[in-house]
N, C-alpha and C positions, 0 to 999 in steps of 0.2 A: 075269653083275655090269651092269646098266648102269650107262653114264654120261654123266647130262645134255650132259657137256662134248661128247661127242664129238658129238652130234644135237643141237641145243640150241633148240627149239618154243618160239613165244614162252611164258611163264609162265601164263597166263592163258587159254590154248587149249590148253597139256596141264591144265587147272587142270579146263575146257569137258569135254573127254575123258573124264575121269578120273572124273568127276561123274554127266558122261551114263551113264554104264557103269555106277557104283556105283546112280544111280537103279533101276534095271536091277532091282536085290534087296530084297530086303523090310525094308519099312521101318522108322529106326529101328537098322538091320542096325550100327551106328556112329559113332563119334562121335569127336572130335581130346583130347580129352581126358576123364577120369574125370570129374572137378568137372560134363562138359558131357554125358556120357553118363547120371550119374545124375540133370541140369534134363533132359533129356529122357524119363528112363522117369518120371518123377515127374509132370510134365505129362498122361502117355499113363494114369497110375494112376489119375488124380483123377475117371475115372467108372466107378469101378470101388469094389467094397465095402474097406475092411480087414481083410486076410489075418490071423493070428495071427501068421506070416514077419513081413508086414512092423511089427506090435503089439510081437514079439520083438528086433527089429532096430534098431526102436524106440530102447525101454528101455535096450538094453544102448550103445545110441552115446552116451546121457541117462547110463549108469551110470558107463561111463569117463571122458566131461566132472565128473563128481562126485569121483569117484575121486582126479581130476589134479587138482583142487580143495584135495582136503581133502588131498591132500600138500604140495604149498606153498599151503597157507590161515599157516600165520606169517607167510612172506617176503611176501602179497598182504597182510596185516593188517598189516604190520612200513610197506610201501608208504602201504597207510590211514591212517593212523597219525599220517603228516606233514600230514595234513589242515588240522591248528591252525597249519601253520605258515607256512603258502601266505601267509597277509599279511604274513610279513618278506619274500619277496622284494622284488629288485631291483622298480622294474614295466619301465622301456626295459626290459631285457632279456626279462620276460614278456607282454609287450609285442612279441618280436623272434621271439620261441617260436609264439606266436598267426602273425604272418605267415608266418614260415617255414614251418612245415603250410601254411596255406592258401598259397601257391606253389607245393609243393608233389603238393597234391592238384588246382590246375590244370593241371600236367604231367602232372595220371595222367589228366585226364577228355580234354586234351587228346592221349594215348594210341590213349584210345578213339577220341576222331571218328578220328583216322588209322586203324587199324584197319576202323573201321567206314565207310570211304572218304565222310566223311558233314562239312557246312562246320553242322550244325546243333550248336546249345550247350544249347536248354533240354533236348533229350530225352534229349541222354548224359550231362546231367549231373540229371537228376532220377531219370533209372531208375538210376545207380550209385548216389547217396545211398541211395533204398531198397533197391536190393540188400546193395549194404554193414550199415543197419541190420539187414536178416535177419540174414547170414551174420552177426555181430557176437552176437545175441542165444540163436540157441539153440544147441544141443549138435547139432554133425555141417548147423547151417544152409548150408557153403557154397555144395550145390548146390540147397538153396532160395532161398535168394538170387540164383544164378542163372540160378533158375526162373522171378523173377520179373522179372531183369532185361530176361531173355529175352522177356517174353511184352511187356513195357510199351515193350523197342526192338520187335516186333513191330505192334505197336499201334499206334507211332510211324513207320511204314511202312518198317524196313529188312531187308531179305535177311535168312530166320533164318540163312541159311547162310555169308551175309559176315558177321555178327555170330557166332555159336558161334566161326569159325574163327584170324578176324580176333584177338578178343578171347582165345583159345589162344593164338596168336602171341606176341604181347605179352608173357601170362603168361609163355610161357615163355622169355620175353627178360630179363623184370625178373629169376626167377630165376641166371639166370645173370650177371648181373651183380651180387647181389647174391652171391653166390662172389668173387667175385672181387674186393669187397670191401677182404678182406684184403692183395689185394696189394698195395694202398696203402702198406699202412702196414709193409711191411718190409720199405721200406728203413730205417726208423726202429730197425729192430731188430734189424740184420744191422750198423747200425753200432754200437749197445752199449747203444741206452738201454734202462734199466732194465725190466722186466715182468717178471707171475709169469711161471711153468713153462706154466700154465694159460692165459693168451692168446697165449704164443707157439706152443703146441700149436696151439689154434683158427685164426690164420693160416697155418699149416701147412695142417691138412684145408680150412679153405678153399681155401687153389692148390690144392690135390689134386682137390676138387669141380670148381673150376672149367674144371679143364683136362679133368676124364672128363666133362662137361657143352660144353663144346667140342667134344671130339672127337666126340661121340656127335651135336652136331646137324648137323657137319659131317657124318659120316655118313648120318645120313637127308635130310637137302637136297640131296646130290650123287648119292644112290645109289636105288636100287627096290626092289632082294631084303633087306635088311634089315626093313626095316619092314613089307613083304609079308610074309616069312615069320613074321614076330612079329603081324601080324593072323591069319594063318591057326592062329596056336598056339594064340592068346586066342580065336580063334572055336573049337576044338575043346574048348577049354577048360571054355568057357561053353556051349556044349551039354550036356556032360559033364556040369557040374551040374546047367544044370534040366532035364533029358531029362525028358519025361512030365510037366512042369510050365507051361513055357513053349515057343510056337515057336520051334525053331532061328534063329541067326542065319545071314545068308546074304550074301558081298562083303564083310564088314570087312574086309577087304587091300584091295581097292578102292576103297571108303570114305576108310582111313587115307589109300592117296597121291593121291586127290582135295583131300582137307584140306591134305596139305601141297604139293600145289598151291596150295593157295589160299594159303595160308601164305607163299610163296617169291614171288610174284605180291605182295600185299601188301610185300612184308621188300625184294624186288630195287628199287623205284619209291620207296621212300620209308626203304632203311634208314640215312641219314643224319639222319633228323628221327627216324626211332624211337631212337636212340642219343642226339641230343641232350635228348629228354625222360625216356628213361629217367637218364640221368646230373639231369639237374633234378631227378626226383621222387625218386631217393635222396639226391639230395645236401641239397636243402631238409629231407628230413624229417632228414638227418642233423646240418643246423647248426639247427631244433628242437632236436635235443636238449642239443649244444653252448650253443645259450641258454639250457633251464633250466636247465645245469649255473652256465652264468655269474649267473643269476640268482641262484643261490644263495650267491654266494660265490667259490667253487672255480674253478679254472684245472687241472684235467688237462690231461694231452698229449693232444695232439689225434688221434692214431696208435694209442693206447690204447684211447679210447673209441669209434674205428673200428672196434678188434676188439670190442669190448662188441659195440656196435651192432648190426656183420653176423655176430657168433651168435648174438644176442637173436631178430634180426627171422628168421634160419631157423627156429631152432627155433619160431616162430609159424606156420611152415609147416605143423607136423607138425595134423593139424584134429583134435586131445583136444578141447580148447575152446575154445567160440563165442570168437573176432578175439583166440585165442590170451589170452583171461582166464587171469591166474594166473599162469602159463605165462612170458609175458614182463614182470611185473612180477618174479616169483621169479627169473630167469636173467638179465635186466639189472639191476636192484641188484647180485646181488650180485657179477657181472664189474665192474660199477660200482667195485666194495670193491676186486679184481683191482688195475682199472687206478691204485692208488692211491687215491680221491675216500673222503672219512671216511664213513662207513655211514650214519649221518645226514643227510650230505649226498647221497649216492647214493640212497635210498632218496626225499627230498622231491623230486630232481631227473628220476626217474626217473616221481611223482605226477604233475608236471605234463607230460614229455613223452606221459603216455596221455589225459592229459583234452585235450590241444589232437591226440592222430595215430588216437585210439578216443572216448571219450564222446561229445567234441565233433562230430565226423560222423556218431556213432549219432542223435543226440536232433535232425542236419537230418536224415534220412530220412524218418521221420511226415510231415513240410510237402511236403517233394520229392515226396509220392508225393497228398500231396493238391493240389498245384499240378499235377501231369501230368497226373491224372484230369479237373478243372478243365479244363483248355482240352483233355484229348481226347474227352470224352464228350462232350463239348457240340461238337464235329467230325464229319465224317461221315468213315467209313471208307478210312482211306489204302490205297494199291494200295502195293504193298512195293516198296523200289526193289533189282532184283539187278543183282549185280554187271557192267558192261559186259562182254562176250566180245570177245579179240582179234580181229580180223579183221571183227568184226561188223560 
């Protein structure tokens, strides 16, 4: 087992070494995250005709999304049935909810700038909004949205390897922070604050999940062997499944190590900014939900609302419906009821929160894409901005 504490090269130099070895293998052998890998395969598949397997796969994804939405349709209907009551909200708190979500998205795009090692706002924001819109309207659209975002960033001159690895790094950081949110509510629960058994179980499951992610992250970042073994196992499995239909994958373990070293180089230099912006992104998003509840006139315990918020957003990570449509509405509304909010107010607050966090950013995607095209279609192609190498 190789431990980087014993012989610690410069992170950028290590990433460069692994990248050079990986580039000697077959192109497209591996990516740092499943969504990024699927995005790369979608780009390659555009020049090829659709096969029946591709059509069947997309049909199954759409069918799964349809079944999921059908199962949660009663709760989704209750949420949208609250639409006429929007006029009864307190205007100041409604404006505060929108402002909090705007601040959350500002932190989100600042995180992406940090991951891309760029000072530009225009390209990062427009590409992020466009990709988010596609991810939010298509079943299984995360990969398609990532493809559009990476292509727009490449058009703006960003290095694709830096974009994929950097954005994957901060996505994992966001998931870890989301799982750690129940820790903040534990003191209130242990102190005897009244809470439903469901929310208490959610808190302990979240804490356990956070501990597992933290341990897993430390192992992956500090040692080579587990990641290399996992890469070789995944490579053998993929080659066995696709034998005779696709060229065999090679060098997946080396590519995973290269991407891991890229993540270390980004986090190593900017870890405090990443933690601060991740906290701001989740904190302001949670404040949006609290403001939405206050706009309805309710005053629930923030600790219990935090548990409901964390659980609903973890559920939204499951890529069944686009943007968690239906799943978030059903889970968040039900969990807010468990947190002591009246059912009518819970669904109304859920509607306000989803309008600010899902529907408004969704509508901002097409104008952002058109603005991006207006700027870069009229400009000459920009060379890719590659990541500077240590000692270069």
